N, C-alpha and C positions, 0 to 999 in steps of 0.2 A: 386680189388673189382668190380662190374659190377654195373653203375648205377642203381638208382632205378627207375620203370616205373609206379608202382602204389604206390602211397604215399598219405598224406594228407599236406596241409601247412594253419595254423591257426593264423590269426591276427585279431587286433582289428579295428573295422570301429564304431566310437560313443558311444552310450553306448552297441552297439552288440559286439558278438565273430562272427567273418566271418569265415566258412571253405571252402576251395577249393579243391575238388576231383580230382585228376589228374590218369587218368589210362590210359597206355601204353603212358605216359609223354604226354598227353594231357588235358587240362581242360574238366573236363565231368559233374560235379556239382559242385552247388554253395549254402550255406546254412545258415544260421544266428541264432545265439542262441541272444536273449534280454534278458540279465541278470536280467533287472529290472522288464518285465511283461511276461516272457516265464511262462504260467502255464498249458501246456498240460502232462499229463500225472500226473500230481499232485494230490492228496485227499487230501479232507477237511472234516471238520466237517459242512455241510450244512445246512440252514433252509428252509422250504418247505413256502414260500409267498402266492403262489394260487395253486389251483388244477383247472386245465380246462378240464372237462369232454368233451365236445365236440373233442377234439381233443387227449381224452386220454394223457396226460401229466400233468406236474408239473413244475412250476419253482420256481426257488430256487435261494437265496444268499450265496454266498460263500465267501472265504477271500478278503478282501479289496472291501468290498460292490461290488463285482461282481455280475452279473445274470446269471445263468444256467438254459439251457432247460433239462430237466428231463423225457424222454419217457416212459410211464407206461408200453406200449406194449412190451419194450423191456427189462422194467428190472419188471420182475415177482416177483421176492423175493427182499427185502428191509433191509439195514442195518440201523437198527433203534438205536439212541443213546439215547432215553429218553425214560422212561417204556411205553409200550404198551401192552392194552387187545386186540385190534383190529390188523389187519395186512392192515386195509385200512390207506391210506395216508392222512392226514389232514395239514391242515395251523397250522405251530409253531411246526411240526417232525422235529425233530434234524435227520439227516442221514448221515450215511457214504460215501461219493460219490468221482470219479475219472474224473480227465476231459478227455474226448476224441476226442474232438475238439474243437481246439480254435476258438474264435469269430472272426466274418468274417461281415465287415461291420456292418449293422444292426442287424446281428443274435446274439443272446446270444451265450455262451461256451455250448459245449454239453455234459452232465454229465449223468455217468453209476455208479450204485452199483454193476454192477459185476466186482469186484477189479479185476485186475491183475497186477503182478508182472513179470518183464522181465529179463531174465536172457540172455545168450550167448547162451545155447544149449535148454535151457527149458522155459516155461513161467506158473507162476502159477496161477492158476483161483479159485476166491471165486464164491461157489453156482455151481461149475460144479465139484462134487466130482468124477472125470471121470480120465482117461487117453485118450488122442488125441492125433494124429500123425500128422504130416503136410503132405498136397497132395502130394508135391513134393518128399518123400520117396516111392517109388515106390516098392522098393521089398516086397514081402511079409513076407520072414523071418526075414527081420530085423524090420518090424514093430510089426510083433509078438514080437519080443527078447526086443525091447524098451517097449512095453505095459506090460509084464511080469516082467521086470525089475522096472519099477515106479508103478505098481498098491500096491506094500506095501507102498508107502510112500503118498498114498492118505489118505485123511481122510474127516468125514462126512461135515467138513466146505469146503475142499477146494479138486482142483485136478491138473491134468499138461497137457499142450500141449510141445509134442516133436518138436520142431523145425527142421529145416532141416540141420542144420549144427549138430544134434544131430548125425545123422548116421555114421559120422567120428571122435566123440567124445568116449574116453574110458568109461566103466561101471561105472569105480572109480569116474571119472570126472562127471559124469552124477548125481550119488549118491550125490557126495559131493556139487552139485549145488541145487540138490532137497532140501538137508538140507538148505542149507541157505537162498534159499527163504523162506522156513517155517519160519524159527527163526526170517527173516525177516518181515514177515506175521506176528507173535505175537509179537512181539516188535511193529510192526505201530498199533496193537489192544491194546494194553497197553497206549500208547500214546492218544489213541481216548477216551479212558474209561476215561481220567481224565483230556482231554482238552475240553475248553468252545466253545461256536460256535463259527462256521467261523474260526477255529484255521487250520493252513495248519498241517497235521500230518505226511505227507510223499512228499518230493521233488523228481519228476524225475531228471533221470542224464541228463546233457546235450545232446545236440545233438551231439556233436562232438565225446564224451566219447559213446554216445550210437553206433556212427559209426564204431567206431573203434571195440567195442565189437563184430559187427556183420559183421566186415569183415576181418578174423583172417588173410588171406592173404597179407596184407598192407604190405609192404614191408619198411616204414618210415614215421615219423610225426615229421613235423619241427614247431614249433611256435617261436614269440618271445616275448611270454607274460609269465611272470614265472609263474601266480598261474595257469594257463593252464596248463604248463608243469608240476606243483608239482600235480594238479589234476589227471592228465593222468597216471602219474609214477603211485601214490597209488592207483588208480584203478585196472591198469595193474596188480601191485604187487600183491595185494588181490585178484585175479582171475588168477594168474599163469600165466598171459600172456606174451608173449616177444615181442612186437612191439617194434623197436628202437623208441626212442624218442630223438628230439635234440632239444635244448635251443638256438635260432640264439641271436646273442647278438651284429651283428654288427648296431649301433644304424645311424653309417653315411652313410648306405644304407640300411633301412628296407625291409622287405621281400615283401612289396606291389609293392616297385619299383621292388626288382628282379625279381619276377614272371609277373609283367605288369600288374597286377591284374586291377587298373583303367581304363585301355582302354580298356582290354575284357568287363567289367562291361559297361563302356560307349556302346560300342557295343551292348550288351545284351537289353538294351533300346532303340535301334534304331528299325524300322519297318522292316529295309531293309534288307536283309540277303544275300552278294555274295557268286554264288559258284566256283570253278576255272574255268569252264568251260566258264564263263562270263554269266551265266543264276543267276538268284537272286530269293530268297523269298521274299514274302511280310507277315509279321507276325502280324496280328488286332485280339486283344482282346476283345470282346462284353462283357455286361452284361450277353448274354444269352450262347455264347460258343465262341470259339478260331476260326479263319478261317484263313486257312494259302494258298497262292496262288502261283505258281509257273510260273514263267517267263524265255522266251530264252534268252530276254536281249541282251549283244553283244557277245551271241555266234556266230564264223565263221567258224564252222566245213564246209567241202563241201562234206559230206557225203550226202546220201538221206535224205528226209525233214524226214520220220518216224523213221528213225536210230537217226539223231537228238536228236528228243522228247525223244526217248526213252534213251539214254544217258546224257539227261540233268534231266530226272526223275529220275533214277535210283542215280544219284550224290545228286539232290535235296532229297531224300529217306533217307540218310543216313546223312544230313543235319538236317533234320528236328525230326529225332530221336534224334539228339543231342541236338538241340535247344528245342525243349521240355521239357528234364532233366533239361538243364542249366538254361531256364526261370522259369522252375516248374511250366508249365502248367497245368491244370488240367480241369475235366469237360469234356463236348462234345469238340471234336475238329474237323474241317471238313477241309479237304485239294484238294485243286482243281490242281492236277497233270495237265501237257499239254495234251491234247487228244491225243490219239493215235487209230488209226484203228484195229491194228493187236491187235486179243483179245488174242491173245500167249502173247504178250508184255505186256498186262496189267496185267495177271495173273500171269508172270514172278516177276512185278514190285511191285505185291500185296504180294507174296508171299517171294520176298525179303524184304520188309517194316516191315511186318510180323515178319521173323527173328530177324531183327536190333530192335524190340521194345522188346525181349524178354531180352536185356541187362538191362531193366529200373529195378531198384530194384521197384519201384513204381508200383502197378496193374495198366497195360494197357491191353485196349482189341479192337485192330483192327476188326470192328463190319461186315461191306459191303462197299460195291460200290453203289451208289445211281444209279437209271435209268439216271442221268445228269453226270455219271461217277467222280462223287464226294466220296472221301473217307471219311468214317466217323468211328471215333475212340474215346474211352473215356479212360480218366486218373483219377486214385483215389485222392482226394483232401486230401493230409496230411499236408500239408504249403502253407502260401502265395504263389502265384507267386514273382518272384524279381520285378520286377515293381511297386507291391504293398508297399513292403517292403522300397524301395530305394524313394519313391515317399512321396512327402509332399501338402498339400493344398497349391495351389497357392493364394495369397492375391488378386490380380488383375483381377483374375477369380471368386471371391466371392464362392470359394469354389467349382467349377465345373471344375476347372482343376489341374492339378496337375506341380510339377518344382522338378528335381531332385538334389539331394544336395550331389555330389562327393566332395567336399572338402576335406574331413577329410581323405579319404584314401591314399592320398600319403602324408600326415604328420607323424610326429615320431609315433611309436607304444606305 
């Protein structure tokens, strides 16, 4: 039996569940599920606290006295839970809303009335009674087939989006999932009708399960958390998926130590990243953007200077693509590669870097090179960066600094 190259390792860290994603047997991504505070994707019966006309938005309160921002521009139709004669939103209205962005620092959670339920191949979309097809499905024949297949399942209340994976699924599997999502939606509505204000009527699946469902080519999942093992097995059984799942039981040598995760995370919290050539990166997140600088460092190559710079830059591009994903950096990212005089080398570096970023599952756009030869890119913010997740306010800095507590990583699961 061949050794798996694409797999997950799921362990506990404090109140969180940490998932390590390995691609080609190399750590590619880390993400955390906060069992107590994770609200992304949840659906609540929220209450409008006030409407701010000059920003065309409402502020709402949802479960646990959490505040949320509800854009009236993005939400043209509303899911009222209280009897209404007018379609206008006023303070006191109760709406069915879904959390589409977690709160960040001083910003509240972002809410939407455009409810969506996500499956492996399809997404059920409320207030959009039509069939949408992923832009990554380029075959006209396949797009037409999927649309014809799913249109009979559309109702005045909801429609479907065929995800990229749907082009590989059988018609039977797609119709089965459409029915499953429709039943899930009807059950959700039934709960919401009898729920009190601020109630959570739908809990999004944990991130690790979402990842497994979205990546059917995983060769193995290993965890040392019995409850996680049960959750995964039950979900895979219900979805007729066959990813091998292993419950690791050696308490004397926990998975965190087996995979040297503590050491790897400690490195991710440092600004400096060494390259094999002897060059290094400096990664500095700021309030407005992330800045990455490439340096020659200890490189001792004997080739011509421009070839030396090109070699280091190409190696740096590979490591930057990896670090951006591992650290979950997002927003505007500015990269200062080593200056090269040869326009052909600069163009080759740009195209190589662009190709590397295609492997990132998060939407990433390589924008351009500025007149100062700085490379601009953007990456969609879906989760907090790892330095924010692992940072705790430092009492000695009066809230202005952070310390990192990794003590629990090496402990017993």
